[in-house]
C-alpha positions as CSV (number, residue, x, y, z in Angstrom):
1,M,25.2,-22.3,2.1
2,P,24.0,-25.8,1.1
3,Q,23.8,-26.6,-2.6
4,Q,20.4,-25.5,-4.1
5,S,18.5,-27.6,-6.7
6,E,17.5,-26.0,-9.9
7,Q,13.9,-26.2,-8.9
8,E,14.6,-24.4,-5.6
9,I,16.5,-21.7,-7.4
10,E,13.7,-21.2,-9.9
11,K,11.1,-21.1,-7.2
12,M,13.1,-18.5,-5.3
13,I,13.4,-16.3,-8.4
14,K,9.7,-16.7,-9.0
15,D,8.9,-15.7,-5.4
16,Y,11.2,-12.7,-5.8
17,Q,9.4,-11.6,-8.9
18,T,6.0,-12.0,-7.3
19,T,7.2,-10.1,-4.3
20,Q,8.4,-7.2,-6.5
21,E,5.0,-7.2,-8.2
22,Q,3.2,-7.1,-4.9
23,L,5.5,-4.2,-3.7
24,R,4.6,-2.2,-6.8
25,S,0.9,-2.8,-6.2
26,Y,1.2,-1.8,-2.6
27,A,3.1,1.3,-3.4
28,I,0.3,2.4,-5.8
29,Q,-2.4,1.6,-3.3
30,L,-0.5,3.5,-0.6
31,E,-0.2,6.6,-2.8
32,Q,-3.9,6.4,-3.5
33,L,-4.8,6.2,0.1
34,K,-2.5,9.1,1.0
35,S,-4.0,11.1,-1.8
36,Q,-7.5,10.2,-0.5
37,K,-6.6,11.3,3.0
38,A,-5.3,14.6,1.8
39,E,-8.5,15.1,-0.1
40,F,-10.5,14.5,3.1
41,E,-8.4,17.0,4.9
42,R,-8.9,19.6,2.1
43,A,-12.6,19.0,2.1
44,N,-12.7,19.3,5.9
45,A,-10.9,22.7,5.7
46,E,-13.5,23.9,3.1
47,V,-16.4,22.7,5.3
48,S,-14.9,24.5,8.2
49,K,-15.0,27.7,6.3
50,A,-18.6,27.1,5.0
51,T,-21.2,29.6,6.2
52,G,-24.1,28.4,4.1
53,K,-25.6,25.0,3.3
54,V,-23.3,21.9,3.3
55,Y,-23.8,18.8,1.2
56,I,-22.2,15.4,1.3
57,S,-22.1,12.5,-1.2
58,V,-23.8,9.4,0.1
59,G,-23.8,6.4,-2.2
60,G,-23.6,8.5,-5.3
61,V,-26.3,10.9,-4.2
62,I,-25.6,14.4,-2.8
63,V,-27.6,15.3,0.3
64,E,-27.8,18.3,2.5
65,T,-26.4,17.9,6.0
66,T,-25.2,20.0,8.9
67,K,-21.7,21.4,9.0
68,E,-21.0,19.3,12.1
69,K,-22.2,16.1,10.5
70,A,-20.1,16.7,7.4
71,Q,-17.0,17.4,9.5
72,Q,-17.7,14.2,11.6
73,D,-18.1,12.2,8.4
74,L,-14.8,13.6,7.0
75,K,-13.0,13.0,10.3
76,E,-14.2,9.3,10.3
77,R,-13.1,8.8,6.7
78,S,-9.8,10.4,7.4
79,E,-9.3,8.1,10.5
80,L,-10.2,5.1,8.4
81,S,-7.7,6.1,5.8
82,D,-5.0,6.5,8.5
83,T,-5.8,2.9,9.7
84,R,-5.6,1.5,6.2
85,I,-2.4,3.4,5.5
86,Q,-0.8,2.1,8.7
87,S,-1.8,-1.5,7.9
88,M,-0.7,-1.3,4.3
89,T,2.6,0.3,5.3
90,K,3.3,-2.5,7.7
91,Q,2.5,-5.1,5.0
92,F,4.7,-3.1,2.5
93,N,7.6,-3.1,4.9
94,D,7.2,-6.8,5.5
95,L,7.2,-7.4,1.7
96,R,10.3,-5.2,1.3
97,A,12.1,-7.2,3.9
98,R,11.1,-10.4,2.2
99,E,12.3,-9.0,-1.2
100,K,15.6,-8.0,0.4
101,T,16.1,-11.5,1.9
102,L,15.3,-13.3,-1.4
103,N,17.6,-10.9,-3.3
104,E,20.4,-11.7,-1.0
105,K,19.9,-15.4,-1.2
106,I,19.6,-15.3,-5.0
107,T,22.7,-13.1,-5.3
108,Q,24.7,-15.5,-3.0
109,I,23.7,-18.5,-5.1
110,Y,24.7,-16.9,-8.3
111,K,28.0,-15.6,-6.8
112,S,28.8,-19.1,-5.6
113,G,28.2,-20.5,-9.1
114,Q,25.4,-22.8,-8.0
115,A,23.0,-21.5,-10.5
116,Q,25.1,-22.3,-13.6
117,G,22.9,-25.3,-14.4
118,A,19.7,-23.3,-13.8
119,Q,20.4,-20.7,-16.5
């Protein structure tokens, strides 16, 4: 591996730290989306059992609706969550690969002793 300048090493370390922060953020967002999807599925199960009136929340207001419309709304929200989860999972995996690559490069630099002046 060619000799790295102090600035290049520092930039690589900063990129690595930023990537780790992004990974933490994505992990939290993914968990929130998965939790939200599970909530939609639980709500849909409850609506399916409903025999009386059904209400949904629209922009902070609760309105009466039909069971079918409520189920359709929950299905659409669940599908949107699926799409967002898939997209975010891909981005998360891309970031994880970037983190791994940066980690390997930084480790190699330190093992080879190039970073002695950068400490």
